[in-house]
N, C-alpha and C positions, 0 to 999 in steps of 0.2 A: 788343270787338264784338258788339254782340247781335242776332240776325239770328232772325226770324221765318219760316217757311216757310207758304204757302199754296198747298194742293193744289185745284185747280181739278176736281170729279170729278162733274159732274153731267149731264155729256152721256148723252145713251140712244144714239148709236151707229146710227141710222138705215141708214148704209152697211154695218152688218155681216153682213147677211143675214141673220140671226137673231134674234130676240126679247130681253130681258136687257140690263142695262147695259155698257157698253161698258168701262169702268174695270175690270170682272170680270173678260174675257177674259184667258189666260194666255200669258204667254210664260216659259219654262223653268220650267215647274212652278208660277209665282206669279202671280195676279192682277195685272195691268197697275198698278193702283195700289199694290200693295202695294210692287213696284219704286220705287217714285217715295218713299214713304215711308223704306224704306230709306237711299235716297238722302239724304234731308235728315236723316234719324237720323246719316249717320257723317258728314255735311257740318258734325255739329255746331246744326243748327238748334233752336232753343226757344222760343220752343213750336213745335206742328206742328198745323196747323187745314188740315180735309179738309172744301170745300164740297160736298156731295149733293145730291142729289133727297130728295125726301121719302119717295119710293117704294120707296127702295133702303137696304138695310141694309148697312152697309160695314163693321161694328166688328169680324168677323171677320178679313177683311182687310186692317185697319191699326194693331189694336193698341190695348189699354185707355189708352197715353199718348198717345193721338191724340185730339186734340177734334175731333169733327163737328159741323158747324153746315147748316141748311139752307137752300138758295139759297128766297128767298121766289117763291112760285107764280107771281106779276101782273109780275116783274121780270125780264127775260129778257137775257141776253148776259154775256160775262165781265165788265166791267167790275159788271155786278150779283151777280154769285158772288164776286168780291173784296170788294165791300162788306159782304156779308152776313158776310165773316168777321169785322167786329167787331174787329178788332187794331190799328186806326190810331190809338190816343188814344198809344200810349206810343212814346218815340223810338229810334231806331234802324234795320236795316235790315228789308225784308221782300222774302222772295224769291216771285215767284209763280210758280210752276210747273202744268205740266197733268196729270190723273190720268192719259193715255193715251201718257204719252213715258218709257216703261223704262228709256229709254238714257243720260240724262242721269247723269252722275256727279257724286260729290260734289266732284271738285277743283272742277269747272265752279261750281258754287254757292258753292264759297267763293270762288273768282277774284271770280264777280259780285258778292257782297256787298263783298269787300273793296274794290274797284273804284270803287264806290260811295261807300262811307266816304272813300276817298282824294279822288276828286274832288268829294266832299259834292254829289254830285248828285242832283236828284230822282227821276230815273228812270238807268236801264242797261239798254241794249236788248242781249241778246243775239243774236248774229247769226252766219252761216256762206254761205261761198263754196257755190253753187249751178250748176254749169255751164246745168242746165236747172229752173230755179225753178217753171214752169208753173204752177198756181193758186195758189202760198204769194205772200205780201206782201213788197214789195218795201223795205228799209231804204234810205232818202236820207239821205248823210252828205256834211258839209261836210269841206273838206281837212282841218280837225283831229282830226277822226272823231269828231266832235259830230254827234248825229242832226237831224237836219230834218224827217223824216218818214216815216209807217208808211204805206207806199200799197199797198192790197188788188191783186189784180193786175187784177183787173176795171174797175178805176176807174184804171189808169196809163196814160199816155198812151205812145205808142213807146218813146222814150229810157227813160222811169222803167221801162216794162215790159222792157227789155232790159237791165237793171241784173241782176247775179247776186247780191248780197248778199241774201242770204234771210233773212225773219225768222224765228226761232226760237219765239218766242212766250214764251221765258225773258226774265224781267223785275225787278231788283231797283228797288226804290224806298224813298226818306225817307218811311216810315212814316207820320211826322206831317203830312208835307203830303200825301201820298195822299188821307188821311182828310179833308182839306180839297177834295180836287178831283174824288173818286168823286162825291159828290151833282151835281158841275157837267158831268159826261158828259154828252154829250146821247143821246139814240133815233137810230138811225139812221131814215132815213126812208123806206127802201127796206125794212126787216125789222123796225122798232119796238125792235130788241134795242140796250145798250149796251154798247160795245166798249171792251175794257183800251186798248185804242193807240190812242185818241182821246185819252188822258192826255198823249200826249207835245206835241201843241198846245197844251193847257191848260199844260204846264210851262213851255215856249218863250213863252206870254203872260205866265207867272207872274215871268221874268225871271230861271228857274233853268235849270242844266246838265242837259243830255239826252245822256249819255256812250252809247257803246256796247261791245263787247266781242266779240271774234271768239271762235269756238267752231271750233277747228280740223277738230275731228272731225266731218264733217256727220251721220253716225250718230247723233250722239247723240240730236238732235233731230229723230229720226224721231217722228210722232204716228201712235197706230194707231187711224185714223179710219177705217179701210176692211179687208177680210182680206187685198188686196196687203201693207200697212204691213204688218199684222202678223205675216205670212211675212217682210217682212224684217225685222223687228225680229227674231223669234224666230231668224234666219239670223246675224247681228249676234251677238246674245246669246250659243249656242253656241259662235261663235268667240271670244268674251273668255274665257268658263270655258272652253274646252280650251286656252287659249294658258296660264290660269292653273294648272290641272291638271299642262302638260308644266315650266311653268318651277322648278314644286314638283316632279320628280323621276318625275313618272309617264309611262308609254310609253304612246302612243295608236299602235296598228300604223295604224290608218285611220282620220284625225280625222275624217273627215267623214262617217263612221257610227255613230258616236259620239254619242249624244244624253245632256244631263245637265239637272238640275235646278238653279237655285240655290241654294246651301246644302248640295248634296251635297258631302262630306271625303272621300279619297283620302290612304293615306300612301305615301311615296317609296318605288319601288322596284318600286311594284305594276305591270300589264301590264293595259292592257281593249284587247281584243282586237274585232275586226270587228262592227257590228252590237249595241255594247253598250248598253244604255239602265239609266240610272244616276238614280233619280228620288227623290223626298220627302227624307224629311231622313236617307237614306242614307249610312253610313260605311263605308269599306273600308279595314281595315288596312296597316300596311307590305306588301310584299314578295308582294303577293296577285296572281293572274289571273284575271279575269274574261271572260266569254266564253268564242269568239264565240257570237251571239245572246242572251246573256244578259240579262233583265232583272231590276231589283232597285230594291223600292220598299219605303222605310222600314226598310230593312235594316240591320242592325248585323254586319260580318263582319271576324272579327279579322285576326290576321297571317298570312302564308305559308298562306294560303285558296286553293281551286280553285273556280269556278263557273261549271262547262262548260255551254253550253245549257240552260243551266235559268232558271227562277223563287223568285225569293225573293222575300216580302212579309212587312212587320210583323214581322220573325224576328232573332234573334240568332244567329249562327255562333260557335262559340270558336276560337282559334288551331289552325291546321294541316288543317281542315276540308276533305274535296272532296265538292263535290256535283255530278253530273250523270255523264254526258249526260244530257239530256233529263229532270229531277226537278222537281219543283213540292214548292217549301216552304209552304204558306200560313199564315195569320196567326198569331200566339201561338204560335212555335215556338221551343223554346232548343236549339242542340245544342251539345253540349260539346268541348272539344278533341281532336284526332285521330280523328273520327270520320269514316264515309264513306257515302255514301248513293248508291246506284247508280241507274244509269238505270231509266226509266219508274218513280222511286218516288215516293210521294206523300204528306207528311205534314200535320195539321191538329190546332194545338196540342197538339202532342207535347214534351215534355222527356227528350232525351237527354242521361244523361251522356258522361263522355269515353269514346273508345275504340271506340265504337258502331258496327257492322258492319250495315246494313241493306240489304242486296242487292237486283236491280232485280226489277220489276216487282213490287210492292207498295203497301198503303194502308194506313198508322198515324194514326188519329184519336182525340184525345183519349185520349194514352197516357204512361205515365212509365217510362222504359229506364232501368236503374242501369248502369253502368260495366261494360265490357267485354264486353256482349252480343251477342251476334251472331242477325242475323231474317234468315231464309233468304229467297229468291226467292219473290214470291207469297203473302210472308203480308197476312193481313187483319185488323183489328182490328175486328169488326163493332160497333159500337158505336152505330148507330142503330136503334133497336125499333119505330120507325113512329110513335113516339109522344114519345119522350125520350132525349138522350143518355147514353151511361154509358162509365165508364173503366176502361182496362186498365193492369194496372200488372205490369211485367215487372223480375224484380232483377236483381240482377249478377253478369255472367258467366251468366247464362243461353244456352240455344242452342234458338233458335227453327229445327224442320225448314220446307224448303220447302214451300209451300201450305198451311201452317199457317191455321185459321179461329181465332180467338180470337173468342168470344162474351162481349161485358161485360154486365157487370161481371164480369170473372173477375181472379184474382193469377199470374201464376206466380213461383215463390219463385227465392232467389238458387240460381244453381246449376243449374236446372231445365231439364229439353228437352222438347223433343215432335218426334214423329214428323212425318215428312212427309206430310203432306196429313191431320195430326189433326185434327178438330174440337173445340175444348176448351171445353166447357160448364159446368165447376166450376175452381175452386183447382187450382193443382200446387203442393203443397209442395215446400220449398226441396229439391235434389240426387234430386228425383224424375225420375219421366218419364212422359209422355202418350202413349198410343197410341190408334190409332182413331178410328172415326165412331160413336157419339160417344167421345170418348177417356177410355180407362181410366186407372188411374195405377199405374204398375209402379216397381219401384225399379231 
């Protein structure tokens, strides 16, 4: 079965209460259109075409394998957008979906395409049961399940308005037939737009079947065209992501307070404590404990780690690393196995070997620290001279006394030591001791 995906993503989102394209608003850390493209990929659609506004660059959001076409500026509406996709010459099925519907599942897309193929229908209309459809269009069906019409709520008579069969917006088409039908879709006398739902009437006039497909979970059909629906979609997506983690053996002590981005991976046996937020491309190994109140962004965490009430961004932790509470691991850090970062510790562009202990109340920026080194409380690498950043190197098994100031660039050799409150302005050879302000080198 050949299936093309056409994603309509040119809407501006005038009800989103801010400027910017609607489909770039985020749910679970991804732009809305990125979710829809991922669904199309997982459903096996090829090619995938996104119809976008000329004013918006969606390339980073959709990926290099997706073809982007522009909706003509002088032709409005969903039918005009679908026509611009230009995929209607080849035989097969085309599924048209909206770029602001992030909750659609790959299985629903596959089911729609299969139903279109099995029934040899011109159109399959996806619909769902909604006890209070409100402003959504109603799907009018015959007893055999064929679709007779899609009626906008504003145009519905009382009997039609009372229907609970709600139009989802998702439609599967005989691609070749739709190619002949789209130029025939008329403009709405009220808005001047050409609506894709008018294709139903054209198919019936052509003697073609218009089938229906029930989308059992109505949350799949949420379109994020205002901030309220955007929030509703976020809640549903969070529930899905949490359920997936728990099904994979991850314990969430208070799921409602755990915030996840799509694409986050957590190993089995791990525990996420209340207030935890895992964002970006974060990966956590098996048996780790994160939280409470920890935030990890693009972090790679090894197995059996603890990150307590701390923030880690764009950095990696080896196995059995303990961080926090109240530590801040900034971008570009690499922490070796069995290391320990205490409370109120901040690291930036720091590379730590294994078994390194960094005690509380310290700042280590632009530093490399060897295996087994001990960094006393209050230690600071003074890496910025007002113009440029400089690097500090601390050798393996070095012992840095509390409140040491390391004035970069400087190197402390293997096994060397500094006294408490030393101000180190020159290199300390291996095995030597730096004492005083400024520090003097002693055996």
